N, CA and C of each residue as an Amber inpcrd file, in Angstrom:
protein
   645
  54.7580000  98.8410000  32.8230000  55.1090000  98.9380000  34.4450000
  55.5260000  97.6710000  35.0490000  56.6140000  97.5140000  35.8050000
  56.7270000  96.1360000  36.5950000  55.7750000  96.1550000  37.6110000
  55.4320000  94.9730000  37.8820000  54.3900000  94.6550000  38.8910000
  54.7340000  94.9840000  40.2560000  53.6840000  95.3870000  41.1670000
  53.7940000  95.6690000  42.3820000  53.5390000  94.4880000  43.4210000
  54.4100000  94.1500000  44.2310000  54.0690000  92.8700000  45.1280000
  54.2200000  93.3260000  46.4680000  53.0950000  93.2950000  47.1710000
  52.9490000  93.7640000  48.5780000  53.1740000  92.6170000  49.7600000
  54.1020000  92.5460000  50.4040000  54.3650000  91.2500000  51.3840000
  53.6310000  91.9900000  52.8290000  52.9250000  91.0500000  53.1800000
  52.1660000  91.4310000  54.3610000  52.1470000  90.4280000  55.4930000
  51.7390000  90.7370000  56.7450000  51.7780000  89.5890000  57.8520000
  50.2260000  89.2860000  57.7990000  50.0930000  88.5780000  59.0660000
  48.6360000  87.9470000  59.3360000  47.6760000  88.9390000  59.3600000
  46.4760000  88.6740000  58.5190000  45.4990000  89.8660000  58.4280000
  44.6320000  89.8270000  59.7400000  44.6750000  88.9380000  60.6520000
  44.0900000  88.9950000  61.7890000  44.7760000  90.1850000  62.7780000
  46.0150000  90.2470000  62.7990000  46.8660000  91.0860000  63.7940000
  47.7130000  92.1910000  63.0960000  47.7490000  92.0800000  61.8400000
  49.0160000  93.0180000  61.4080000  48.3110000  94.4650000  61.0810000
  48.2510000  95.2740000  61.7980000  47.6860000  96.5740000  61.6370000
  48.4950000  97.4640000  60.6540000  50.0970000  97.0930000  60.6560000
  50.7540000  97.8660000  59.6940000  50.4540000  97.3690000  58.1980000
  50.2300000  96.1560000  58.1300000  50.2080000  95.6340000  56.7590000
  48.7450000  96.0720000  56.1860000  47.8240000  96.1050000  57.2650000
  46.3480000  96.6170000  56.8290000  46.2320000  97.8930000  56.0900000
  47.0780000  98.9690000  56.4990000  47.0220000 100.1710000  56.1400000
  47.3540000 100.3260000  54.5360000  48.6690000  99.8740000  54.0240000
  48.8630000 100.1590000  52.6600000  47.9940000  99.1520000  51.7550000
  47.7300000  97.9340000  52.2090000  46.8810000  96.9030000  51.4970000
  45.3770000  97.6950000  51.3500000  44.9900000  98.3400000  52.4650000
  43.7480000  98.7570000  52.2190000  43.6410000 100.0110000  51.3790000
  44.6300000 101.0020000  51.5460000  44.8690000 102.2980000  50.5260000
  44.9180000 101.5550000  49.2250000  45.5070000 100.5770000  49.0110000
  45.8660000 100.2520000  47.3760000  44.5200000  99.5000000  47.0240000
  44.0330000  98.6680000  47.6890000  42.7750000  97.6470000  47.2790000
  41.5730000  98.8140000  46.9840000  41.7560000  99.7470000  47.7730000
  40.3240000 100.7840000  47.8380000  40.6080000 101.5590000  46.6020000
  41.8010000 101.9500000  46.2190000  41.9900000 102.7570000  45.0920000
  41.8810000 102.1660000  43.7600000  42.0620000 100.6500000  43.7320000
  41.9780000  99.9920000  42.4650000  43.4080000  99.9330000  41.8920000
  44.3930000 100.0440000  43.0180000  45.8760000  99.8010000  42.3700000
  46.0820000  98.3290000  42.1900000  46.6330000  97.9390000  40.9270000
  46.9070000  96.4950000  40.7370000  48.2070000  96.1310000  41.4660000
  48.0390000  95.1160000  42.2440000  49.2510000  94.5340000  42.9310000
  49.1050000  93.0240000  43.4450000  50.1380000  92.5590000  43.6400000
  50.0920000  91.0460000  44.0290000  50.1710000  91.0750000  45.4980000
  49.7120000  90.4280000  46.3850000  49.6260000  90.1660000  47.7080000
  50.3870000  88.7610000  48.0600000  51.5050000  89.0900000  48.8420000
  52.1360000  87.7260000  49.3820000  51.9980000  87.7470000  50.8720000
  51.3400000  86.8480000  51.6580000  51.1700000  86.8580000  52.9380000
  52.1580000  85.7790000  53.5870000  53.1600000  86.4580000  54.4800000
  53.9980000  85.6240000  55.3210000  53.5390000  85.6450000  56.8300000
  53.0360000  84.5300000  57.4300000  52.6430000  84.7630000  58.7850000
  53.9020000  84.6880000  59.7040000  53.5110000  85.4320000  60.8060000
  54.4300000  85.6390000  61.6610000  54.0330000  85.3760000  63.1150000
  55.1210000  85.4090000  63.9670000  54.6980000  85.2920000  65.5990000
  55.4810000  86.5410000  66.1380000  54.9770000  86.9580000  67.3560000
  55.5200000  88.1980000  67.6520000  57.0600000  87.7550000  68.4310000
  56.9790000  86.3750000  69.0630000  58.3490000  86.1900000  69.6780000
  59.5200000  86.3200000  68.8060000  59.3290000  85.7230000  67.5730000
  60.7600000  85.4900000  66.7580000  60.4450000  85.9770000  65.4820000
  59.2320000  86.2410000  65.1040000  59.1510000  86.8450000  63.6030000
  59.2100000  85.5940000  62.7840000  59.6750000  85.8690000  61.6640000
  59.5040000  84.7850000  60.5960000  60.9320000  84.9380000  59.8510000
  61.7750000  83.9260000  59.7010000  62.7900000  84.1260000  59.0100000
  62.8960000  84.3150000  57.6130000  61.8890000  84.1260000  56.8480000
  61.4680000  84.6730000  55.6120000  61.6500000  86.1960000  55.4430000
  61.3940000  86.9660000  56.4680000  61.2160000  88.2850000  56.3300000
  62.6180000  89.0350000  55.9970000  63.6770000  88.2510000  56.4500000
  65.0570000  88.8710000  56.2760000  65.3110000  88.7630000  54.6720000
  64.6830000  87.9840000  54.0120000  64.7640000  87.8740000  52.4070000
  64.1920000  88.9390000  51.6440000  63.0900000  89.4360000  52.3000000
  62.1910000  90.4210000  51.4160000  62.2550000  91.7910000  51.8830000
  62.7770000  91.9840000  53.1660000  62.7260000  93.4330000  53.8500000
  63.8830000  93.7830000  54.5810000  64.3050000  95.0340000  54.4030000
  65.7600000  95.4050000  55.0990000  65.6380000  95.6020000  56.5060000
  64.3560000  95.7330000  57.0130000  64.1090000  95.6480000  58.4470000
  63.6660000  94.4890000  58.9890000  63.5960000  93.4010000  58.2100000
  62.9920000  92.1100000  58.5900000  61.7390000  92.1110000  59.3650000
  60.8790000  93.1520000  58.7660000  59.5540000  93.4640000  59.1060000
  58.7130000  93.6430000  57.6920000  57.0690000  93.3070000  57.9230000
  56.4710000  93.7160000  56.9830000  55.4410000  94.7200000  57.4500000
  54.8150000  95.5780000  56.6090000  54.7510000  95.2390000  55.2540000
  56.1410000  95.9240000  54.3550000  56.1970000  95.4860000  53.3760000
  57.2870000  95.7500000  52.4370000  56.6920000  95.6840000  51.1250000
  57.0750000  96.7920000  50.1030000  56.5610000  96.6050000  48.7740000
  57.7410000  96.6530000  47.9710000  57.6050000  95.5450000  46.8850000
  58.7250000  95.4140000  45.9050000  58.0220000  95.9790000  44.4850000
  59.0860000  96.6970000  43.9080000  58.6400000  97.0720000  42.5400000
  59.9700000  96.9320000  41.6780000  60.0510000  95.9200000  41.0680000
  61.3150000  95.6470000  40.5410000  62.4550000  95.3580000  41.2460000
  63.4500000  96.1160000  41.2950000  64.6810000  95.8980000  42.3120000
  64.5050000  96.8610000  43.4590000  63.3360000  97.7250000  43.5400000
  63.0920000  98.4950000  44.7710000  62.2800000  97.9490000  45.8950000
  62.8030000  98.4040000  46.9730000  62.0330000  98.0250000  48.1470000
  61.7010000  99.1220000  48.7960000  60.4260000  99.1720000  49.1570000
  59.8140000 100.3360000  50.0590000  59.2520000  99.7390000  51.2090000
  59.6460000 100.1730000  52.4790000  58.9880000  99.5270000  53.6920000
  58.3200000 100.5680000  54.4180000  57.7610000 100.2790000  55.5160000
  56.9480000 101.3800000  56.4440000  55.6790000 101.7980000  55.5190000
  54.5870000 101.5560000  56.1910000  53.2110000 101.7300000  55.7070000
  52.9900000 102.9730000  55.0150000  53.0850000 104.0150000  55.6180000
  53.0750000 105.4310000  55.2380000  53.8300000 105.6390000  53.9040000
  55.0550000 105.3150000  53.8570000  55.9830000 105.3660000  52.6960000
  55.6060000 104.6180000  51.7150000  55.0980000 103.4230000  51.7640000
  54.4140000 102.5210000  50.7800000  53.3870000 103.1720000  50.1620000
  52.3310000 103.8090000  50.9070000  51.1410000 104.5140000  50.4240000
  51.7850000 105.7840000  49.6090000  52.7470000 106.5710000  50.1740000
  53.1890000 107.8660000  49.4230000  53.7860000 107.3820000  47.9680000
  54.6990000 106.3020000  48.0630000  55.0080000 105.8240000  46.5140000
  54.1330000 105.4210000  45.7070000  53.2290000 104.5970000  46.4360000
  52.0300000 104.4090000  45.2950000  51.1520000 105.5630000  44.7740000
  50.9760000 106.3710000  45.7550000  50.4000000 107.6950000  45.3270000
  51.2420000 108.4120000  44.2750000  52.5470000 108.3780000  44.2890000
  53.2040000 108.9640000  43.1730000  53.2930000 108.2320000  41.8390000
  53.2530000 106.9860000  42.0410000  53.0020000 106.0120000  40.7900000
  51.7540000 106.3250000  40.1640000  50.5710000 106.5080000  40.9440000
  49.4120000 106.5610000  40.3930000  48.5170000 107.7030000  40.7000000
  48.9940000 108.8780000  40.2900000  48.4350000 110.0870000  40.7140000
  46.9670000 110.0520000  40.3800000  46.4340000 109.4450000  39.2650000
  45.2740000 109.3660000  38.8840000  44.2730000 108.7370000  39.9050000
  44.6330000 107.9090000  40.8200000  44.0100000 107.2160000  41.7280000
  43.6000000 108.0120000  42.9340000  44.3420000 109.1780000  43.0140000
  43.9380000 110.2600000  44.0890000  43.7680000 109.5390000  45.4930000
  44.9390000 108.7790000  45.7860000  45.0120000 108.1290000  47.2230000
  44.8060000 109.2210000  48.3840000  45.4020000 110.5150000  48.1110000
  45.3900000 111.6160000  48.8890000  44.2270000 112.6550000  48.4520000
  43.8440000 113.4570000  49.3090000  42.7280000 114.4740000  48.8940000
  43.3440000 115.3640000  47.7660000  42.4970000 115.7630000  46.7230000
  42.9880000 116.5630000  45.6350000  43.4450000 118.2280000  46.0740000
  42.6530000 118.5450000  46.9340000  42.9490000 119.8540000  47.6010000
  44.2310000 119.9490000  48.1650000  44.9440000 120.8870000  48.0330000
  46.4190000 120.8490000  48.7260000  46.3490000 121.1390000  50.1490000
  45.4750000 122.0620000  50.6690000  45.1030000 122.1480000  52.1390000
  44.7920000 120.8210000  52.6510000  43.6370000 120.2030000  52.1910000
  43.1500000 118.9930000  52.6730000  44.3840000 118.0030000  52.8440000
  44.9860000 118.0270000  51.5670000  46.1930000 116.9410000  51.4540000
  47.2290000 117.2590000  52.6410000  47.3090000 118.3740000  52.9820000
  48.2300000 118.5690000  54.2420000  47.8640000 118.0180000  55.3380000
  46.6760000 118.4390000  55.8030000  45.8720000 117.9380000  57.0120000
  45.8340000 116.5060000  57.0030000  45.4790000 115.7410000  55.6120000
  45.4430000 114.2940000  55.7120000  46.6890000 113.5900000  56.0330000
  47.9220000 114.3190000  55.4600000  49.2110000 113.7330000  55.9260000
  49.6620000 114.0380000  57.2580000  49.1380000 115.0990000  57.9230000
  49.4440000 115.5740000  59.3330000  48.8320000 114.2690000  60.2910000
  47.3330000 114.2430000  60.1290000  46.7320000 113.3560000  60.8690000
  47.3400000 111.8350000  60.6900000  47.7760000 111.5850000  59.4220000
  48.2600000 110.2730000  59.2300000  49.7480000 110.1030000  59.9660000
  50.3380000 111.1450000  59.9790000  51.8360000 111.1680000  60.7540000
  51.5500000 110.9900000  62.2100000  50.3660000 111.6920000  62.6710000
  50.1780000 111.6280000  64.0380000  49.5880000 109.9380000  64.5010000
  48.9800000 109.4420000  63.5220000  48.7250000 108.1700000  63.6400000
  49.9570000 107.1920000  63.6950000  50.7880000 107.4690000  62.7500000
  51.8290000 106.8280000  62.6130000  53.0630000 106.7650000  63.9290000
  52.9830000 107.9540000  64.3850000  53.8380000 108.1260000  65.4050000
  53.1290000 108.0200000  66.9500000  51.8120000 108.2380000  67.1190000
  51.5080000 108.3500000  68.3750000  50.5260000 107.3130000  68.8950000
  49.8360000 107.5920000  69.9010000  48.6420000 106.7220000  70.3200000
  49.1550000 105.2610000  70.9910000  50.3720000 105.5490000  71.4660000
  50.9750000 104.2550000  72.0090000  50.5300000 103.4130000  73.1500000
  49.5710000 104.2790000  73.8550000  48.7480000 103.4410000  74.9480000
  47.8300000 102.7610000  74.4490000  47.1910000 103.0470000  73.3600000
  45.9840000 102.4250000  72.7610000  46.5710000 101.2160000  72.0200000
  47.7400000 101.4710000  71.3000000  48.2160000 100.3250000  70.4900000
  48.6660000  99.0920000  71.4970000  49.2670000  99.6460000  72.6780000
  49.9190000  98.3180000  73.4530000  48.7610000  97.8190000  74.2550000
  47.9540000  98.4490000  74.6040000  46.5690000  97.7150000  75.4230000
  45.7680000  97.1140000  74.5660000  45.6260000  97.4920000  73.3730000
  44.4310000  97.1450000  72.4170000  45.0530000  96.6060000  70.9470000
  45.7880000  95.5540000  70.8910000  46.4810000  95.1750000  69.5120000
  45.1640000  94.8930000  68.6970000  45.4290000  95.2840000  67.3450000
  44.3310000  94.6270000  66.1570000  44.3220000  93.3270000  66.3120000
  42.9480000  92.9780000  66.3710000  42.4960000  91.5330000  66.3890000
  41.1130000  91.3720000  65.6040000  41.2870000  91.2290000  64.4370000
  39.9940000  91.0660000  63.6570000  38.9990000  90.0440000  64.1080000
  39.6240000  88.9000000  64.7250000  38.7350000  87.7670000  64.8760000
  38.1250000  87.7000000  66.4540000  38.4720000  88.9610000  67.0940000
  38.1300000  88.9010000  68.6900000  36.6210000  89.3190000  68.6480000
  36.1310000  88.4190000  69.6620000  34.6940000  88.4740000  69.9060000
  34.5630000  89.9330000  70.6050000  33.5800000  90.5880000  70.2070000
  33.3270000  92.1340000  70.6850000  32.9850000  91.7610000  72.1460000
  33.8790000  92.5820000  72.9540000  33.6090000  92.9490000  74.6130000
  34.4320000  93.7440000  75.0270000  33.8180000  94.2740000  76.1170000
  34.5040000  95.5810000  76.6310000  35.8440000  95.4030000  77.3840000
  36.8630000  96.1800000  77.1730000  38.1550000  96.0070000  77.8650000
  38.2940000  97.4790000  78.6790000  38.5740000  97.1280000  80.0180000
  38.7790000  98.4280000  80.9270000  40.1530000  98.7270000  80.4630000
  40.2950000 100.1120000  80.3360000  41.4720000 100.6820000  79.8400000
  41.9920000 101.6000000  80.9070000  43.2200000 102.1030000  80.5940000
  43.8330000 103.3650000  81.5570000  43.2190000 104.6300000  80.9940000
  43.5690000 105.6080000  81.7990000  43.3390000 106.9700000  81.3020000
  44.2580000 107.2670000  80.2880000  45.4230000 106.9340000  80.1450000
  46.1290000 107.1370000  78.8350000  45.4240000 106.5940000  77.6250000
  44.8580000 105.5470000  77.5860000  44.2430000 104.8050000  76.4180000
  43.1050000 105.8360000  76.1540000  42.2630000 106.0320000  77.2080000
  40.8380000 106.9520000  76.9640000  41.4030000 108.2010000  76.5030000
  42.5370000 108.8740000  76.8170000  43.0770000 110.0080000  76.3350000
  43.1920000 109.7980000  74.8280000  43.9530000 108.7250000  74.4500000
  44.1830000 108.5540000  73.0430000  42.7860000 108.3940000  72.2470000
  42.0790000 107.6600000  72.7230000  40.5830000 107.6270000  72.1850000
  39.7660000 108.7550000  71.9770000  39.8490000 109.6010000  72.9500000
  39.2020000 111.0660000  72.8960000  39.9400000 111.9030000  71.7720000
  41.2290000 111.7740000  71.6300000  42.0010000 112.3330000  70.5620000
  41.4900000 112.2240000  69.1530000  41.4090000 110.7900000  68.9720000
  41.2900000 110.1720000  67.6330000  39.7050000 110.5290000  67.3230000
  38.6990000 110.4050000  68.3150000  37.4900000 110.6680000  67.9930000
  37.2470000 112.1830000  67.5960000  38.0510000 113.0470000  68.3580000
  38.1390000 114.4940000  67.9030000  38.5990000 114.8330000  66.3200000
  39.7530000 113.9600000  65.9750000  39.9130000 114.0360000  64.6750000
  38.9940000 113.7100000  63.6210000  38.3540000 112.6200000  63.9170000
  37.5140000 111.9540000  63.0020000  36.3430000 113.0850000  62.9000000
  35.8300000 113.4560000  64.0940000  34.6360000 114.3440000  64.0570000
  34.8750000 115.5950000  63.3230000  36.0280000 116.2690000  63.5790000
  36.2590000 117.4590000  63.0550000  36.5230000 117.4460000  61.5470000
  37.1300000 116.3750000  61.0050000  37.4710000 116.3200000  59.5250000
  36.0860000 115.8290000  58.8180000  35.2560000 115.0630000  59.4200000
  34.0490000 114.7730000  58.6520000  33.0640000 115.9140000  58.7880000
  32.9740000 116.6760000  59.8940000  32.2320000 117.8180000  59.7690000
  32.6220000 118.9340000  58.7430000  34.1640000 119.0560000  58.5270000
  34.5790000 120.0100000  57.6040000  34.4340000 119.5300000  56.1530000
  34.5290000 118.0990000  55.8850000  34.2290000 117.5100000  54.4660000
  32.9860000 117.2600000  54.1860000  32.1700000 117.0070000  55.1520000
  30.6620000 116.5530000  54.8820000  30.5170000 115.0070000  54.7640000
  31.7330000 114.3010000  55.0430000  31.7680000 112.6980000  55.1640000
  31.6020000 112.0810000  53.6860000  31.2160000 111.0530000  53.7080000
  31.2220000 110.2950000  54.9500000  32.5010000 109.6540000  55.4130000
  33.7660000 109.8910000  54.5230000  34.9440000 109.4420000  55.1260000
  35.5710000 110.7780000  55.6720000  36.7760000 110.7300000  56.0620000
  37.5030000 111.8610000  56.8110000  37.6110000 113.0150000  55.7660000
  37.9690000 112.9410000  54.4630000  37.9270000 113.8780000  53.6550000
  36.7090000 113.7170000  52.5150000  35.8200000 113.2730000  52.7100000
  34.7060000 113.1010000  51.7260000  34.7640000 111.8030000  51.2110000
  35.5750000 111.6050000  50.1120000  35.8800000 110.2680000  49.5700000
  37.0660000 109.6730000  50.4350000  36.9000000 108.3200000  50.2420000
  37.9330000 107.4730000  50.7610000  39.3840000 107.8790000  50.4090000
  40.2780000 108.0080000  51.3620000  41.5740000 108.4820000  51.0980000
  42.4690000 107.4310000  51.9500000  44.0420000 107.9470000  51.6960000
  44.9240000 107.3030000  52.5120000  44.8360000 107.4850000  53.9720000
  44.4040000 108.7090000  54.3010000  44.1620000 108.9890000  55.7660000
  43.1310000 107.9870000  56.4150000  41.9800000 107.6550000  55.7840000
  41.0580000 106.5310000  56.2860000  41.9470000 105.3490000  56.4220000
  42.7030000 104.8840000  55.5270000  43.5930000 103.5340000  55.5220000
  44.5560000 103.7380000  56.7890000  45.0300000 104.8170000  56.9080000
  45.9910000 104.8400000  58.0610000  45.1970000 104.7330000  59.5300000
  43.9030000 105.2200000  59.6710000  43.2950000 104.9480000  61.0090000
  42.4770000 103.7250000  60.9540000  42.5530000 102.7990000  59.7190000
  41.5450000 101.7710000  59.7910000  41.8330000 100.6930000  60.8000000
  43.2790000 100.4050000  61.1640000  43.2860000  99.3600000  62.3200000
  42.5640000  99.9540000  63.7780000  42.4230000 101.3930000  64.0010000
  42.0200000 101.9080000  65.1900000  40.3080000 101.6240000  65.0970000
  39.7550000 101.7940000  63.8460000  38.3830000 101.2360000  63.7110000
  38.0020000  99.9780000  64.2100000  38.9810000  99.0610000  63.9640000
  38.8700000  97.6310000  64.5430000  38.9690000  97.4340000  65.9960000
  39.8300000  98.2800000  66.5560000  40.2950000  98.3310000  67.8080000
  39.0210000  99.0330000  68.7440000  38.4230000 100.0390000  68.2130000
  37.3870000 100.7420000  68.9350000  36.2240000  99.8020000  68.7970000
  36.0760000  98.9190000  67.8140000  35.1230000  98.0420000  67.7120000
  35.1250000  96.9900000  68.7220000  36.1920000  96.0040000  68.4730000
  36.2850000  94.7470000  69.1580000  36.3590000  94.9080000  70.6090000
  37.1320000  95.9860000  70.9910000  37.1630000  96.0820000  72.5610000
  36.2480000  97.1120000  73.1070000  35.2970000  97.5120000  72.3940000
  34.0660000  98.2410000  72.7160000  34.4510000  99.6260000  73.5750000
  35.3090000 100.3990000  72.7900000  35.7800000 101.5860000  73.5550000
  34.9620000 102.7400000  73.2200000  34.0010000 102.7390000  72.3150000
  33.3920000 104.0880000  72.1500000  32.0240000 103.9790000  72.1270000
  31.0560000 105.0860000  72.0810000  29.6820000 105.0660000  72.1780000
  29.1020000 106.3880000  71.4810000  30.1950000 107.1770000  71.1950000
  29.6380000 108.4000000  70.4170000  29.0380000 108.0550000  69.2310000
  27.7980000 108.6090000  68.6250000  27.2200000 108.2900000  67.5150000
  27.8740000 108.5530000  66.2900000  28.5520000 109.9050000  66.4570000
  29.3860000 110.2330000  65.0400000  30.4010000 109.1070000  64.7690000
  31.0280000 108.8730000  65.9520000  32.1580000 107.8090000  65.8460000
  31.6750000 106.3750000  65.2900000  30.7560000 106.0630000  65.7780000
  30.1530000 104.5960000  65.3850000  29.4810000 104.9220000  64.0790000
  29.1460000 105.9380000  63.5380000  28.7630000 106.2290000  62.0420000
  29.8650000 105.9810000  61.0910000  30.9030000 106.5830000  61.5000000
  32.1170000 106.7210000  60.5970000  32.7050000 105.1830000  60.6690000
  32.6800000 104.3770000  61.8770000  33.2190000 102.9720000  61.8710000
  32.4130000 102.2050000  61.0590000  30.9650000 102.3380000  61.0080000
  30.1600000 101.5560000  60.0790000  30.4300000 101.7580000  58.7180000
  30.7020000 103.0450000  58.2330000  31.0340000 103.4520000  56.9100000
  32.6080000 102.5110000  56.4540000  33.4540000 102.7150000  57.3830000
  34.7450000 102.0990000  57.0940000  34.4440000 100.6040000  56.9640000
  33.6440000 100.0110000  57.9850000  33.5540000  98.5940000  57.8020000
  32.8330000  97.8460000  56.7860000  32.1670000  98.6770000  56.1810000
  31.0400000  98.5270000  54.9170000  31.8790000  98.5350000  53.6270000
  33.0140000  99.2760000  53.6330000  33.9410000  99.3830000  52.2960000
  34.1760000  97.9940000  51.9480000  33.9210000  97.9670000  50.4700000
  34.1750000  96.4290000  49.8610000  35.6380000  96.1230000  50.2920000
  36.6720000  96.8730000  50.2160000  38.1110000  96.5970000  50.6480000
  38.3160000  95.9590000  51.8030000  37.6730000  96.7440000  53.0910000
  37.4470000  96.3930000  54.1400000  36.9220000  94.8870000  54.6650000
  35.9080000  94.6730000  53.6640000  35.2400000  93.3530000  53.8740000
  36.0760000  92.2550000  53.3490000  36.8180000  92.6220000  52.0920000
  37.6890000  91.6030000  51.6710000  38.8130000  91.1810000  52.6080000
  39.4420000  92.1630000  53.2800000  40.5800000  91.7700000  54.3130000
  39.9190000  91.0730000  55.4510000  38.6910000  91.5790000  55.9950000
  38.2410000  90.9520000  57.0800000  37.6810000  89.4780000  56.8660000
  37.0560000  89.1820000  55.8060000  36.6310000  87.8280000  55.3880000
  37.8790000  86.9550000  55.3340000  39.0430000  87.4740000  54.8750000
  40.2140000  86.4910000  54.7980000  40.9200000  86.3970000  56.3950000
  40.6320000  87.6350000  57.1920000  41.3450000  87.5820000  58.5150000
  40.6270000  86.5270000  59.3890000  39.2400000  86.6310000  59.2960000
  38.7530000  85.8200000  60.2750000  38.5360000  84.1470000  60.0750000
  39.2550000  83.8600000  59.0010000  39.5870000  82.3390000  58.7940000
  40.8360000  81.7680000  58.9130000  41.5890000  82.9250000  59.3320000
  43.0610000  82.4610000  59.2100000  43.3880000  81.5530000  60.4910000
  44.2180000  80.4230000  60.2890000  44.4440000  79.5910000  61.3360000
  45.3310000  79.8310000  62.3050000  46.2690000  80.9220000  62.2210000
  47.2130000  81.2000000  63.2000000  46.8220000  81.9750000  64.4160000
  47.4110000  81.5190000  65.6400000  46.9500000  82.3400000  66.7180000
  48.4560000  82.8110000  67.2420000  48.4260000  84.0590000  67.7630000
  49.8680000  84.6820000  68.1620000  49.3010000  85.2510000  69.5620000
  49.9180000  84.6350000  70.6110000  49.5450000  84.8670000  71.9080000
  49.6940000  86.3220000  72.5050000  50.7280000  86.8670000  71.9980000
  51.1000000  88.1290000  72.2360000  50.0140000  89.1970000  71.5060000
  49.3750000  88.6030000  70.6040000  48.2400000  89.4380000  69.9940000
  46.8250000  89.3320000  70.6590000  46.8980000  88.5080000  71.7620000
  45.5130000  88.2170000  72.3180000  45.4030000  89.0540000  73.6010000
  44.7970000  90.2470000  73.4810000  44.7630000  91.1010000  74.6510000
  43.8030000  90.5500000  75.8060000
C-alpha cells in the first residue's frame, strides 16, 4: 500500500488537524505527518500546493487528496477496517457518526469564543448564553453515550467520535467551562490517552504565536 501522508497545521491551535491525527494515531494507523505552520490572517502559501481548499488537514494517498477532518477519518476507516475506528455495532456506529456530524457542523458559539489553545494557562473565561448552551448540549451527549456504553470513552473503546470531540475537551479544560464530575472524568480519560499526550507535548513547545487564536 502507498504511504499515507497527513498534512496538518499548528498543534497548539489547529483543532481540525487534531481530529484525524488523533484518530489515526490512537488506532495505530501508519502515516507520515507533515506540519505546515499557519497564521489566521493570511494562511500559508504552501497550502495551495497540497490542498484543493488551501486549508489543512489534508491526506495524501498516492495521487489521491482527501480533505476535511471527518472525510479523512472515514477514508482511513475504509482502508483499515481491522483498526475499528468506528464502533463495531451498526446502531452505535450510526449514533457515532451522528454526533460527529453534529460536532462538525455545530457549536459555532463555542468555537468562536474559545478557540483551541493547548498552551493556554487554565483560567476561567466569561462566556455568553449561546456558548453555555453549546456546552450543555455537549455535556449531555457525553453523559448519555458513556452511560449507554459503560465508558470510559463515548462508545466504550476509543473511537473516531472521541477524536471528533477532542478539541472540545481542550476548550472545556483551558477556559474552565465545566464542573460536572462526569464531564471532568471523561476529559481526564481523554487527556491521559497516549496519542493525546503525544500531540500535547509537541503543541506546548511550538514557537509560533497566532494572535487570532489567543482568546
